[in-house]
N, C-alpha and C positions, 0 to 999 in steps of 0.2 A: 410531572406525576399524572398518571391517568386516573381520572375520577371514576369511581364505581357507579355504574348506572343505577343499580338497585338502591344505593345510598341516596343518590340524587332524586330518584323517584319517591323516596320516603319523605322528601320535603314537601311534596305536593299536598295541598289541603283539599281533600275530596269533598268534605261536607263543611262548608263555612259555618262558623258559630252564628247562632241567631242573634240579631241585634236586640237592644232593649225594646225598641219599638215593636219588633216582631213578637217578642215574648208577651209584651203588654197587650198587643192586638189579639193574640191567641187566647189569652186568659179572659179578656173582655168578651170576645166572640163566644167562648164556651159559657161564660156567665149568663149572657143574654139567651143563648140557645137553650140552656138548661132551665131557664126561668128564674135564676137568682135575681135578675133584674126583670121586673114585670112589665108587660106592655103598657105604655103611657107614662112610665116612671121617668122623672127628670134625672138627667145625668149631670151632676154638679162637678165641675172641673176640680175644685179644691178638694172635695171629698174623694174623688177618684185618685188624685195625686197621693193622698194619705193612704188610701186602701192598697194601691199598687206600688207605692214607694218610688214613683217616677216624677219627672218634671211636668209642668203644665204644657210645654211645647210637645212632649211625647203624647200626652193625653189628647191634645188637639189633633195631632196626626192620626191617632187611633180612631177618634170620632169621625174624622173625614173619611177614613177607609170604611168604617162600619156603615156610614151613610151611603156610600157607593154600593155596598153589599145589600142594602135594603133593611138593615137591622136597626138603624137609627134614623129619626126624622128631626129636622130643624124647624122649630116653631118660633114665629116672631114674638119677641118679648119674653120668651120662655127658655130659648136655647134648645139644646139637644134632649130628646126623649127617646125611650125605647119604642121602636115602631110597632104599631098594631097590625095585625093581619086580618083583613076582612075575608068573608067567604068568597067574594068575587075575585080577590087576588089569589086565594088558595085554589079556587076552581081553575083559574088559568094555569097555575103552576102544575096542577095534576094533569091537565090536558096536554101540556108540553111534555111532562114526564111520560105519559102514556104513549104519545106519538114517537118520541125519541127512544125510549127504553124498549118498547115492543119491537121496533125495527132492529135495534142493536142486538137484542137477545136472539132474534131469529137468525141474523147473520152470524152471530157467535155460534149458534147451534150447528150451522152449516160448516163452519171452519174449525171448530174445537178439536184439538188432538189430545193425546193422553197428558201432555204437559200442561195444557190449559185447564183441563178437567182437574188435574191435581192441585193447581193453584186455587181454583174455585173451591175445591173441597176444603183446603186449608182455611180460606176465608169463611166458609160456612161453619166449620168447626169452631172458629173463633166467635162467630155470631151466636152459635148455640151456647157456648160457655158464658159469654157476657149477658145473654138473655136470661140464663138461669141465675146469674148473680144480680139480675135487675140493674145493670150498669148502663144507663143511657149513653154516656160518652163512648164506652166500648162498643155498644151496639151500632152507634153512628159510624165509628171508624171501620168496623168489620163490614157493614153494609156498603159504605163508600168504596172500600177495596174490592168487594165482590163486583160491583157495577163497573169500576174502573177496568178490571180485567175483561169484562164482557165488551165494553165499548172499544177497548184496545184491540181485542181479538177480531171483532167485526169490522175493524178499520174505520170506526166512526169517530175520528179525532176531533173534527169540528163540532159534532154533536156533544162530545164529552166536554169540550170547552164551554159550550152553552150551559150544560148541566152544572159544571163547576162554578160558573158565575151565579147560578141560582142556589148553590149548595147550602149557603147559610140559611136561606128561607126554607129550603126543603128540609134541612135538619131541624129547624124550629117546629115545622109541622110534624115531623117524625116523633119528636119528643112529646108533642101534644097528644098524638094518637097513641103513643106508648103508655101514656098515663091512664088509658081506659082499660076496662076489665078485659083480661086475657090477650091483649094485643102483643105482649112479649112472647106469647106462645103462638098465636095465629099468624103473626107477621113472619117470623122465621120459618114456620111450616109452609107458608105460601112461597117463600123464596126457595125452599127446598124443592117445591114442585117445578120451579123454573130450572133449577139445576138438574133435576131428574130428566127433564126434556132435553137439555143441552147434553147431558151424559149419553143420551140415546141418539144424539144428532138429529133431533126432530124439531125443525124450525116452527112448524105450525103449532105444535103443542106448547113450545116455549113461548111463542108470542101470546097465545091464549092465556097461559099461566101468568105472564107478566101483566097483561091487561086486567086480569082478575085481581091481582095483588094491588095494583095502583087504584083500581076501582073501589076495593074494600077500604083502603086508606082514605080515599076521597069521601066515601059515605060517612066514615067516622068524623072526619073534619067538618063536613056539612052539618052534622048533628050538633057539634060543639059551637060552630061559628055562625051558622045561618040565623 
């Protein structure tokens, strides 16, 4: 009997289910980024096991991963704590962002076609919606998607890998600056300036708008942290 290829294709698992460790990691990452766990706060394994409903071995794996992302620090005799962000650390992150994002935005403006512009517009509309709802997690997701499209279109895959490794710390800084007056309005407005330049295929204007956006965020962070 000949097997139906469509039936066999339906067996394929396109999106593997998340493991318990991945779910716990995602929730802990969100909790730290959102400020539910404050900088310097101790992370007690037994308490986290009860809060997340997972084993101690899962918690230990999650903490090791968060330490690699820069969200957790290990202190002698104290164990894991939520990492603090100094202005010097933040300044370096903003400098890296400005260098990588400005170049990627300019190259995206050169290469963007109607399809890319449409995808960016969808991400921007989602950013506007979540900003009006004052939803930091939604704002972070929409912003990340906006920049992912930009880096991908500009062919900056290695640069995006670097940004992705810093993304947890970048997200913490974004949430921190979003808490200041009017940032949920001014931030998306500045990102719209970047899109407007890409929409016109104007790389110089796109790069300038990007540097202005990152610079404005850095100024807010310096006021908070310095």
